[in-house]
C-alpha positions, 0 to 999 in steps of 0.5 A: 318613496320607494318601498324596498321589496328586500326581505329580512332574514326571519321574512325569507325563512317564514317565507321559505317554510310557508312555501315547503308546507304548501310543496308538502301538504298543498295550500289548504296547510296555510288556511286550516286553523284546525282539523277539517273533516272530510268525509268519503262515500263509496257504494261498494267495498273500499278493498274491492280490488277497483273503482271503490279502491282507487278512491279510498286509496286517494282517501288515504292519501288524503286522510294523511294530510296534518290538517284533515280529519278523515271519516269513510262509509262504505257499501253505500247504494245508490238510493235516498240512503246516500243522502242520509249518509252525508247529512250524518257526516255533516251533523254528527261529525262535522264533514265540511267537504265530502266526496260522494265518489259513486256516479249514481249518488250525483243527481237527486242525492249530491244536488238535494243535499247541497240545497240543504248544507251550503255551508258544506263543499260536495265532489262528486266524481263522475258527473257533470256539473250543471249551470244553475246547480248548487255552487258548492258542488263540484265534480271530477273525471279522469280520462281511464280510457287513455290507459286502456289504450297502454294495455291494449298495447301491452295485450298485443305483445302477449296474445298468440291469438289476436282475440281480444274480449272485453266485459263491460257493465253497460254501454255509456260513452266512457266505457265505448271509448274504454273498448275503442282505445283498447283495441286501437292500442292493440291494432298498433301492434297487431293490425288483425286484432279483434274483440268481442264485447259483454255487458253484465249490465250492472257494475257489480255482477260477479256471476254474470262476470264470469260467466262472460270470462267463461263464454269468450274463453270458449270463443278462442279469446286469449286476453280479457279485459274489464270495465266494471266496478271491481274486476276480482272475478275476472282477473281469477277467472280468466287466470283458471282459464289460462287466459292473460286479463288487464284490469281497471281503477286499481292494480290487481296484481296482490290477486297473484294471477300469473295471467295478469297484466297491466291496470289501467288506474284513475289517481284521485288525489291530486283533484282531491286535494284541489277541491279540498284546498279550495274549500278551506281557503274559501276560493271559488273553485272549477265546477269540472274538472277532467283530466288525463295522462298529461295532467298526471291523473291517469297511468298504468299499474305495474306489470304482471309477471308474464310481461315481457320486456318487450311488451314493457317497453312498448307500453311506456313508450306508448304511455309517454306519446299520450302524455306529450299529446304525439300519440292520437288514439283517434285518428283517421282513416277510421270506420265503426263496426257498421263500416261508417267512416267516423274519421276521415284520412288525414283527420285527428281528435284530441282529448277534451274535443267534443267530438270525443267526449260524443263517441256513442260509437264501437270501432271496426273490429268489436263485436258488440253493440253500442247499447244494451 
């Protein structure tokens, strides 16, 4: 006897309702019998106009899910204190899923607490999961440097001098790619564009950030980009010096800086919801997720008031090229800033290729070192 696949009216309504719930709230909505407590931890302030705010904005989206009870703690240092905060969220608040968002939380802190609480899942931004680490840990990152390329295109349309500056925390591969991508984007418009990089030595040092902007302004640079936790001081100082600025991680438009152009921003919420839904459904999850524009994890903020229509159109076209894969940021011929050929003529690399992950050099046209 053949089993019929036809749906009764009641079954159809139930199926349609379930599909609508999943479409709106994610698969976790079908598995959550009661609200699940989800904790987010930040190394700085949630309203820092930067890295921490980007995570807080995603946490807000997660917290609006009807099956989630959101708890948050800000200004948690990258020390044993974060272990205490995670333990408190688990033991006092009943947290079952944690998102410790700062890079320095991962090893040893997240790994240590994950070993202690195997029934809790931990999803960390920036770390790279390795085989043998606790199975209840996942890691994620977004290739923000793709959006920095778009910022470079925007800036190149606005500069008068073709001289750019970049205030960065430390010369790690993610930062070096951001610097390179910004200048390579700019050079599609201004082939003569150059960049001066200044490292502050840490992720949040406002005094050094302001000093760096002033130093760049004194050298005749008229557009400043950044790779720090909070671009607020950089954008505000640039505005006082009459410079254009490009931000990162969150939109700085709310600062009211006349010279603010655009920001390169990640969108963490889709990744967070994936991990959350897998946790609720008690299903296996990918231990490392890395994506960019094509996956919808990276984009650019709204444009500032100074940005011309021509610059906006060029930036949006660049973004579409990156989304579709027709634009390759890293293609030959390409030299580093010491004159070495890094990519031969006719060669190109896409994101996800180990070559891009391993970039530890700066492109031709950047003044500065790839190490401190």
